[in-house]
C-alpha positions as CSV (number, residue, x, y, z in Angstrom):
1,M,0.0,0.0,0.0
2,A,1.4,3.4,-0.9
3,S,2.4,5.8,1.9
4,Q,-0.4,8.2,1.3
5,D,-3.0,5.4,1.5
6,R,-1.5,4.1,4.7
7,I,-1.6,7.5,6.2
8,L,-5.2,8.0,5.2
9,E,-6.2,4.6,6.6
10,A,-4.3,5.3,9.9
11,A,-5.8,8.8,10.1
12,R,-9.4,7.5,9.7
13,G,-8.8,5.1,12.6
14,E,-7.2,7.8,14.9
15,F,-9.7,10.5,14.0
16,A,-12.5,8.0,14.7
17,Q,-11.1,7.0,18.0
18,H,-9.9,10.4,19.3
19,G,-11.7,13.0,17.2
20,Y,-9.8,16.0,15.9
21,A,-7.6,15.8,19.0
22,A,-5.8,12.8,17.4
23,R,-2.1,13.4,17.3
24,L,-0.1,13.4,14.0
25,Q,2.7,11.4,15.6
26,D,0.2,8.6,16.5
27,I,-1.2,8.6,13.0
28,A,2.3,8.3,11.6
29,E,3.2,5.5,13.9
30,R,0.0,3.6,13.1
31,A,0.8,4.0,9.4
32,G,4.3,2.7,10.1
33,L,5.9,5.9,8.9
34,T,7.7,8.9,10.4
35,H,6.0,12.2,11.4
36,P,8.1,14.1,8.7
37,T,6.8,11.6,6.0
38,L,3.2,12.3,7.0
39,L,3.8,16.0,6.8
40,Y,5.5,15.6,3.4
41,H,2.4,14.0,2.1
42,F,-0.3,16.2,3.8
43,G,1.4,19.3,5.2
44,S,-0.8,19.7,8.3
45,K,-3.4,18.1,10.4
46,E,-6.1,20.3,8.8
47,K,-5.1,19.1,5.3
48,L,-4.9,15.5,6.4
49,Y,-8.4,15.7,8.1
50,A,-9.7,17.3,4.9
51,A,-8.2,14.5,2.8
52,V,-9.9,11.8,5.0
53,I,-13.3,13.6,4.5
54,E,-12.7,14.1,0.8
55,Q,-11.8,10.4,0.2
56,A,-15.0,9.3,2.0
57,M,-17.0,11.7,-0.1
58,L,-15.5,10.4,-3.3
59,D,-16.3,6.8,-2.2
60,W,-19.9,7.9,-1.3
61,A,-20.3,9.5,-4.7
62,A,-19.1,6.3,-6.4
63,V,-21.4,4.0,-4.4
64,T,-24.5,6.2,-4.9
65,S,-23.8,6.8,-8.6
66,R,-23.9,3.0,-9.1
67,A,-27.2,2.8,-7.2
68,V,-28.8,5.6,-9.2
69,S,-27.8,4.1,-12.5
70,A,-29.1,0.7,-11.5
71,A,-32.5,1.9,-10.5
72,P,-33.5,5.0,-12.4
73,V,-37.1,5.7,-11.3
74,G,-39.7,5.2,-8.5
75,F,-39.2,3.6,-5.2
76,D,-36.6,1.2,-6.7
77,R,-34.2,4.1,-6.7
78,V,-35.0,4.8,-3.0
79,A,-34.4,1.2,-2.1
80,A,-31.2,1.1,-4.2
81,L,-29.9,4.2,-2.3
82,I,-30.7,2.6,1.0
83,A,-28.8,-0.5,0.0
84,A,-25.9,1.7,-1.2
85,A,-25.8,3.6,2.1
86,M,-25.7,0.4,4.0
87,E,-22.8,-0.8,1.9
88,F,-21.0,2.5,2.3
89,F,-21.5,2.9,6.0
90,G,-20.7,-0.8,6.5
91,T,-17.3,-0.4,4.8
92,H,-16.6,3.1,6.2
93,H,-17.3,2.6,9.9
94,D,-14.5,4.9,11.0
95,F,-15.8,7.7,8.8
96,V,-19.3,7.3,10.2
97,V,-17.9,7.9,13.7
98,I,-15.9,10.9,12.5
99,W,-19.0,12.3,10.7
100,R,-21.3,11.9,13.7
101,R,-18.7,13.4,16.0
102,E,-18.5,16.4,13.7
103,A,-22.2,16.7,13.4
104,I,-22.5,16.7,17.2
105,E,-19.8,19.4,17.5
106,G,-21.5,21.6,14.9
107,G,-19.8,20.5,11.7
108,S,-17.5,23.5,11.2
109,R,-14.7,21.3,9.8
110,L,-17.1,19.8,7.3
111,E,-18.1,23.0,5.6
112,I,-16.2,22.2,2.4
113,A,-17.4,18.6,2.2
114,M,-21.0,19.8,2.8
115,A,-20.7,22.5,0.1
116,E,-19.0,20.3,-2.5
117,H,-20.6,16.9,-1.9
118,M,-23.4,16.6,0.7
119,R,-25.5,19.6,-0.2
120,P,-25.5,18.8,-4.0
121,F,-26.4,15.2,-3.1
122,L,-29.3,16.4,-0.9
123,D,-30.5,18.9,-3.6
124,R,-30.5,16.1,-6.3
125,A,-32.3,13.7,-4.0
126,V,-35.0,16.3,-3.1
127,A,-35.5,17.2,-6.7
128,Y,-35.8,13.5,-7.6
129,L,-38.3,12.8,-4.9
130,E,-40.4,15.9,-5.9
131,R,-40.4,14.7,-9.6
132,E,-41.5,11.2,-8.5
133,V,-44.3,12.7,-6.4
134,A,-45.4,14.9,-9.4
135,D,-45.3,11.8,-11.7
136,G,-47.4,9.8,-9.3
137,R,-44.8,7.2,-8.5
138,L,-44.4,8.3,-4.8
139,R,-46.9,9.6,-2.3
140,E,-46.8,13.3,-1.3
141,H,-44.2,13.9,1.4
142,D,-41.6,16.4,2.5
143,P,-38.5,15.2,0.7
144,A,-36.0,17.2,2.8
145,E,-37.4,15.8,6.0
146,L,-37.5,12.3,4.5
147,M,-33.8,12.6,3.6
148,Q,-32.9,13.8,7.1
149,T,-34.9,11.0,8.7
150,V,-33.2,8.3,6.5
151,Y,-29.8,9.8,7.1
152,G,-30.4,9.8,10.9
153,A,-31.6,6.2,10.8
154,L,-28.7,5.0,8.7
155,S,-25.9,6.9,10.4
156,T,-27.0,6.1,14.0
157,Y,-27.4,2.4,13.1
158,F,-23.6,2.3,12.5
159,S,-22.3,5.0,14.8
160,D,-24.3,3.5,17.8
161,A,-23.4,-0.1,16.9
162,G,-21.8,-0.8,20.3
163,F,-24.8,0.6,22.1
164,R,-27.2,-1.4,19.9
165,A,-25.2,-4.6,20.6
166,R,-25.3,-4.1,24.4
167,L,-29.0,-3.2,24.3
168,S,-30.2,-6.0,22.1
169,G,-27.5,-8.7,22.6
170,I,-27.2,-8.9,18.8
171,D,-24.2,-7.6,16.9
172,P,-25.7,-5.1,14.4
173,L,-22.6,-5.2,12.1
174,T,-23.0,-8.8,11.0
175,P,-24.2,-9.2,7.4
176,E,-27.4,-10.8,8.6
177,S,-28.1,-7.9,11.0
178,R,-27.4,-5.3,8.4
179,E,-29.6,-7.0,5.9
180,R,-32.4,-7.2,8.5
181,F,-32.1,-3.5,9.2
182,R,-31.9,-2.6,5.5
183,D,-35.0,-4.7,4.7
184,S,-37.0,-3.2,7.6
185,L,-36.1,0.4,6.7
186,T,-36.9,-0.2,3.1
187,A,-40.3,-1.8,3.9
188,M,-41.2,1.1,6.2
189,L,-40.4,3.6,3.6
190,R,-42.1,1.6,0.8
191,D,-45.3,1.6,3.0
192,A,-44.9,5.3,3.7
193,L,-44.2,6.4,0.1
194,A,-46.4,4.0,-1.9
195,P,-49.0,6.0,-4.0
196,R,-52.5,5.8,-2.6
């Protein structure tokens, strides 16, 4: 694995575990590199943190683009995006923790990611849902609130996995548990959005 990729992987783990207070020296050690090598590649903690967020956003864009192209209309696209989100969050658990911590702390370090990636995704999703309602394929609803509700359900499923496991006695991160959650969320949304 290239040095830059090792640093990004180590940084995701350290930022997930310690938040923005993670130390560059610890990230470098976790990556098996020196602190100067880390700085050579990223220059500062701010730039490294931004690179971690940017990589996750690019991965998110790739996963959701595949979902959209596979299911172009109606509730099938909603279901495909839920499945894509489950895939993304399931393979980017460190990022989920980073993102949730940032959301709780006000999200100021996410301004660029929100402006460049998340807001355009939300705007496209809302526009799509409004078109589907207008075309009679989905029931009338508030698309922005729907997106926030689904985001909350999906992100907390993964960020609160340890709590869920202790509460229910079932590991929520197994493939079977993730599939059960995905199917339940999809069924609830299908019932809520089915045209009358």
